[in-house]
C-alpha positions as CSV (number, residue, x, y, z in Angstrom):
1,M,-17.0,35.0,10.4
2,L,-13.8,33.9,8.8
3,D,-11.8,35.0,11.8
4,I,-12.6,31.7,13.3
5,F,-9.9,30.1,11.1
6,N,-7.3,31.8,13.2
7,G,-8.4,29.7,16.2
8,D,-6.8,26.5,17.5
9,A,-9.4,24.3,15.9
10,F,-8.2,25.2,12.4
11,G,-4.4,25.1,13.1
12,V,-2.1,22.6,11.4
13,V,-1.8,20.4,14.5
14,S,-5.6,20.2,15.0
15,L,-6.3,19.6,11.3
16,T,-3.6,16.9,11.1
17,K,-5.0,15.2,14.2
18,S,-8.5,15.4,12.6
19,I,-7.5,13.8,9.3
20,N,-5.5,11.1,11.0
21,T,-8.4,10.0,13.3
22,G,-10.9,10.1,10.4
23,E,-12.9,7.0,9.4
24,Y,-10.8,4.3,7.8
25,V,-11.5,3.5,4.2
26,P,-10.8,-0.2,3.7
27,Q,-8.3,-1.2,1.0
28,R,-7.4,-4.8,0.6
29,L,-3.6,-4.7,1.0
30,G,-3.9,-2.2,3.9
31,E,-6.6,-4.3,5.4
32,M,-4.4,-7.4,5.3
33,G,-1.7,-5.7,7.3
34,L,0.8,-7.0,4.7
35,F,2.8,-3.7,4.9
36,S,4.5,-2.9,8.2
37,E,4.5,0.9,8.9
38,E,7.3,3.0,10.1
39,R,7.6,6.8,10.6
40,I,10.9,8.3,9.6
41,T,12.2,11.9,10.2
42,T,13.8,12.3,6.8
43,T,12.5,12.5,3.2
44,V,15.0,9.9,2.0
45,A,14.9,6.2,3.1
46,V,18.1,4.2,2.8
47,I,18.2,0.4,2.3
48,E,21.3,-1.7,2.3
49,I,21.8,-5.1,0.7
50,V,24.1,-7.4,2.6
51,N,24.5,-11.0,1.5
52,D,21.4,-10.7,-0.5
53,V,19.4,-9.8,2.6
54,L,17.9,-6.3,2.6
55,T,17.8,-4.4,5.9
56,L,16.7,-0.9,6.7
57,V,19.2,1.7,7.9
58,R,17.6,3.4,10.8
59,T,17.7,7.2,11.3
60,A,19.5,8.7,14.3
61,P,19.2,12.1,16.1
62,R,21.8,14.6,15.1
63,G,24.9,14.0,17.2
64,G,23.7,10.6,18.2
65,V,25.1,7.1,17.6
66,A,25.2,6.3,13.9
67,D,24.2,2.9,12.4
68,A,27.1,0.5,11.8
69,N,28.8,0.9,8.4
70,P,27.8,-1.9,5.9
71,A,30.3,-4.6,5.4
72,L,32.6,-4.4,2.4
73,G,30.8,-5.2,-0.8
74,A,27.4,-4.3,0.6
75,N,25.0,-2.3,-1.7
76,V,23.1,0.7,-0.5
77,R,20.0,2.2,-2.1
78,A,18.5,5.6,-1.3
79,F,14.9,6.2,-2.1
80,K,13.3,9.6,-2.2
81,V,9.9,9.4,-0.4
82,P,7.1,10.3,-2.8
83,H,5.2,13.5,-1.9
84,I,1.4,13.2,-2.5
85,P,-0.6,16.4,-1.9
86,T,-4.2,17.2,-2.7
87,R,-6.1,20.5,-2.3
88,D,-9.6,21.8,-1.8
89,H,-11.1,25.1,-0.7
90,L,-14.0,26.3,1.5
91,L,-15.7,29.5,0.2
92,A,-17.4,31.9,2.5
93,D,-20.7,31.4,0.6
94,E,-20.6,27.7,1.4
95,V,-21.3,28.4,5.1
96,Q,-23.2,31.7,4.7
97,N,-26.4,31.6,6.9
98,V,-25.5,28.1,8.0
99,R,-25.3,26.9,11.6
100,A,-25.0,23.5,13.2
101,F,-28.2,21.9,14.5
102,G,-28.9,22.9,18.1
103,S,-26.3,25.6,18.1
104,N,-26.0,29.4,17.6
105,D,-22.3,29.1,16.8
106,N,-21.4,29.1,13.2
107,T,-17.9,27.8,14.1
108,V,-19.4,24.3,14.6
109,A,-21.0,24.4,11.2
110,V,-17.8,25.5,9.5
111,L,-15.7,22.9,11.4
112,Q,-18.1,20.2,10.2
113,R,-17.8,21.4,6.6
114,V,-14.0,21.4,6.9
115,Q,-14.1,17.8,8.3
116,Q,-16.3,16.6,5.5
117,K,-13.7,17.9,3.0
118,L,-10.8,16.5,4.9
119,A,-12.6,13.1,5.0
120,K,-12.9,13.1,1.2
121,M,-9.3,14.1,0.7
122,R,-8.2,11.4,3.1
123,R,-10.1,8.8,1.1
124,R,-8.3,9.8,-2.1
125,L,-4.9,9.6,-0.3
126,E,-5.7,6.2,1.1
127,L,-6.7,5.0,-2.3
128,T,-3.4,6.3,-3.7
129,I,-1.4,4.5,-0.9
130,E,-3.2,1.3,-1.9
131,Y,-2.3,1.9,-5.5
132,H,1.4,2.3,-4.6
133,R,1.3,-0.8,-2.4
134,L,-0.1,-2.8,-5.2
135,G,2.7,-1.4,-7.4
136,A,5.3,-2.4,-4.8
137,L,3.9,-5.9,-4.8
138,K,4.1,-6.1,-8.5
139,G,7.6,-4.6,-8.4
140,I,6.9,-1.4,-10.4
141,I,5.3,1.6,-8.6
142,L,3.4,3.9,-11.0
143,D,2.1,7.4,-10.6
144,A,-1.6,8.2,-10.8
145,D,-1.5,8.4,-14.7
146,G,-0.7,4.7,-14.8
147,T,2.3,5.1,-17.0
148,T,4.9,7.3,-15.2
149,V,7.3,5.0,-13.2
150,I,8.1,6.2,-9.7
151,Y,10.3,3.2,-8.9
152,N,11.1,0.0,-10.7
153,L,12.2,-2.2,-7.8
154,F,13.8,-4.8,-10.0
155,T,16.1,-2.1,-11.5
156,E,16.7,-0.5,-8.1
157,F,17.9,-3.8,-6.6
158,G,19.5,-5.2,-9.7
159,V,17.4,-8.3,-9.9
160,T,14.9,-9.8,-12.4
161,Q,11.3,-10.8,-11.9
162,Q,10.5,-14.5,-11.5
163,E,7.6,-15.8,-13.5
164,M,5.6,-19.0,-13.5
165,P,3.3,-19.7,-16.5
166,L,0.5,-22.0,-15.3
167,L,-0.4,-23.2,-18.8
168,M,-4.1,-23.4,-17.9
169,N,-5.3,-23.6,-21.5
170,T,-3.9,-27.1,-21.7
171,T,-6.1,-29.7,-20.0
172,T,-3.1,-32.0,-19.3
173,T,-1.1,-29.4,-17.4
174,D,-0.4,-30.4,-13.8
175,V,-1.4,-27.0,-12.3
176,P,-0.9,-28.1,-8.6
177,G,2.6,-29.1,-9.6
178,K,3.2,-25.8,-11.2
179,L,2.1,-24.1,-8.0
180,V,4.7,-26.2,-6.0
181,A,7.3,-25.1,-8.5
182,A,6.3,-21.4,-8.0
183,A,6.5,-21.8,-4.2
184,R,10.0,-23.2,-4.5
185,L,11.1,-20.2,-6.6
186,L,9.7,-18.0,-3.8
187,E,11.5,-19.9,-1.1
188,A,14.8,-19.9,-3.0
189,A,14.6,-16.1,-3.2
190,L,13.9,-15.8,0.5
191,G,16.9,-18.1,1.3
192,S,17.0,-19.0,5.0
193,T,14.2,-16.6,5.9
194,T,11.0,-18.3,7.1
195,Y,7.5,-17.3,6.4
196,A,4.1,-17.9,7.9
197,R,2.0,-18.7,4.8
198,L,1.7,-18.2,1.1
199,H,-0.9,-15.9,-0.5
200,A,-1.7,-15.0,-4.1
201,I,-3.8,-12.2,-5.4
202,V,-5.1,-12.9,-8.9
203,G,-7.2,-11.6,-11.7
204,P,-10.8,-12.9,-12.4
205,S,-9.9,-15.0,-15.5
206,L,-7.0,-16.7,-13.7
207,M,-9.2,-17.5,-10.7
208,D,-12.0,-18.9,-12.9
209,K,-9.6,-21.2,-14.8
210,L,-7.9,-22.2,-11.6
211,V,-11.1,-23.6,-10.0
212,A,-12.3,-25.1,-13.2
213,H,-9.0,-26.9,-14.3
214,T,-9.2,-30.7,-14.4
215,S,-5.9,-31.2,-12.5
216,V,-7.1,-28.9,-9.7
217,K,-10.4,-30.7,-9.4
218,D,-8.7,-34.1,-9.4
219,W,-6.3,-32.9,-6.7
220,V,-9.1,-31.7,-4.5
221,K,-11.0,-35.0,-4.9
222,A,-8.0,-37.0,-3.9
223,N,-7.4,-35.0,-0.7
224,S,-10.2,-34.8,1.8
225,E,-8.5,-32.0,3.8
226,A,-7.8,-30.2,0.6
227,S,-11.5,-30.4,-0.3
228,R,-12.4,-28.7,2.9
229,L,-9.8,-25.9,2.5
230,F,-10.7,-25.5,-1.2
231,L,-14.3,-24.8,-0.4
232,E,-13.6,-22.8,2.7
233,G,-13.8,-19.1,2.1
234,D,-14.7,-15.6,3.3
235,L,-18.0,-14.2,2.2
236,R,-16.4,-10.8,1.6
237,Y,-13.8,-12.1,-0.8
238,R,-13.6,-14.8,-3.5
239,V,-10.9,-17.1,-2.1
240,V,-9.8,-20.8,-2.5
241,R,-6.9,-22.8,-1.2
242,V,-4.8,-25.0,-3.6
243,R,-1.6,-26.7,-2.5
244,N,-1.6,-24.6,0.8
245,I,-1.7,-21.4,-1.2
246,L,-4.5,-19.0,-0.5
247,F,-5.8,-17.6,-3.8
248,E,-7.8,-14.4,-3.7
249,E,-9.4,-12.5,-6.5
250,Y,-8.3,-8.9,-6.1
251,R,-11.1,-6.5,-6.7
252,G,-10.0,-3.3,-8.3
253,G,-11.9,-0.1,-9.1
254,S,-11.9,3.6,-8.2
255,G,-8.5,4.2,-9.8
256,V,-6.9,1.0,-8.5
257,S,-7.0,-1.3,-11.5
258,G,-5.9,-4.3,-9.6
259,V,-3.9,-7.1,-11.2
260,G,-4.2,-8.1,-14.8
261,D,-7.2,-10.3,-15.7
262,T,-5.0,-13.3,-16.6
263,E,-2.2,-12.6,-14.0
264,G,-1.5,-13.1,-10.3
265,Y,1.2,-12.5,-7.7
266,L,2.4,-15.1,-5.2
267,F,4.0,-13.8,-2.1
268,A,4.9,-14.8,1.5
269,E,3.2,-13.4,4.6
270,G,4.9,-13.2,8.0
271,V,8.4,-12.1,6.7
272,P,9.6,-9.1,8.8
273,D,10.2,-6.0,6.7
274,L,9.5,-7.7,3.4
275,F,6.8,-5.2,2.7
276,T,7.0,-1.8,4.4
277,T,5.5,1.6,4.3
278,M,7.7,4.5,5.5
279,F,5.9,7.8,6.2
280,A,8.1,10.9,5.9
281,P,7.3,14.3,7.4
282,A,5.4,16.9,5.5
283,D,7.0,19.9,3.8
284,Y,5.7,22.2,6.5
285,V,7.8,24.2,8.9
286,E,6.0,22.6,11.8
287,A,6.9,19.1,10.6
288,V,10.7,19.5,10.0
289,N,12.7,16.7,11.5
290,T,9.7,15.1,13.2
291,P,8.5,11.5,12.7
292,G,6.2,11.4,9.7
293,E,2.5,11.2,10.2
294,P,0.4,9.1,7.8
295,F,-1.6,12.2,6.8
296,Y,-1.2,16.0,7.2
297,A,-3.7,18.9,6.7
298,K,-3.3,22.6,6.7
299,Q,-5.2,25.7,5.7
300,E,-4.6,29.3,4.7
301,P,-6.8,32.3,3.7
302,L,-7.8,32.9,0.1
303,P,-7.2,36.4,-1.3
304,M,-9.6,39.1,-0.2
305,G,-11.0,36.9,2.6
306,K,-13.2,34.9,0.2
307,G,-12.6,31.6,2.1
308,I,-9.8,29.2,2.9
309,D,-7.5,27.0,0.8
310,M,-7.0,23.5,2.3
311,E,-4.3,21.0,1.7
312,A,-4.0,17.4,2.8
313,Q,-0.9,15.3,2.0
314,T,0.8,12.0,2.7
315,N,4.4,11.1,2.1
316,P,4.7,7.3,1.9
317,L,7.4,5.1,0.5
318,N,5.7,1.7,-0.1
319,I,8.3,-0.9,-1.0
320,C,9.0,-4.6,-1.3
321,T,12.6,-5.1,0.0
322,R,13.0,-8.4,-1.8
323,P,11.0,-8.1,-5.1
324,R,12.4,-11.3,-6.5
325,S,10.5,-13.3,-3.9
326,V,7.2,-12.2,-5.4
327,I,6.4,-14.7,-8.2
328,H,4.4,-13.4,-11.2
329,L,1.8,-16.0,-12.1
330,K,0.6,-16.1,-15.6
331,E,-2.5,-17.9,-16.9
332,N,-0.5,-19.1,-19.9
333,T,2.9,-18.1,-21.5
């Protein structure tokens, strides 16, 4: 029976296509389309800083025309793309005496079982990508243990994080005014770059205090249009608009803890290459020097023909190219 795994349906190309066309698992940052996606042919991404504007250095075919050398004084940063693999196995006993409904061919049953396992592995990898994207937004990308730092973007780019304490425990604080000040910090960090809109993802405590604060309520009452926008929302998410900033309570869980309960992050949408995900090729012979796929899958026999060992992997570099433009909002000091 296990000879079927030598067929085309179980080769690295077919399995990779299967995992890449699997059902999408919604994750908020991915769902927003905040991170542009690019496929690179190397395992190292190079970013240059010219006049405080960060631009990607594009890859080129061997022997092709190279990208122009950065101007004198430019800074160049090289980032090794994280490698994220996960494994599973399919034992012969799992498909013993099993066939697909309406079929006498056990190949179909085995393929269905393989696809079920691939789907679960893909969901774990998608969750990890979301976790890394959230880290890129915060400026510090952590490994799955929640403590090991993969990249501190502030250190990498030689900048410091900008913060805005909203002082919500004080009833006399002008919270809308604080939000304007935070937006100005963001705009100063972007320089001449324009953006489409401002968005903030926040923890539940900050959201609760935002909508309940006296200064916010007074501002809403004084602006009829603001009142409409403040109450306008999406049934799937808890969102409000204050001072033309869309506030959204980020829902964590399943390994993605979200933002701190009393914290938030203000960022601009519509800025080209501000947030990007670069997918590098897998560490398989078949993938060498090819544009990276979001996900890969491969299988090999277990000893003594007891089943197959399966691996799925993704190789994403999730990065904010201008981390100083993301403003860390704090409920208080």
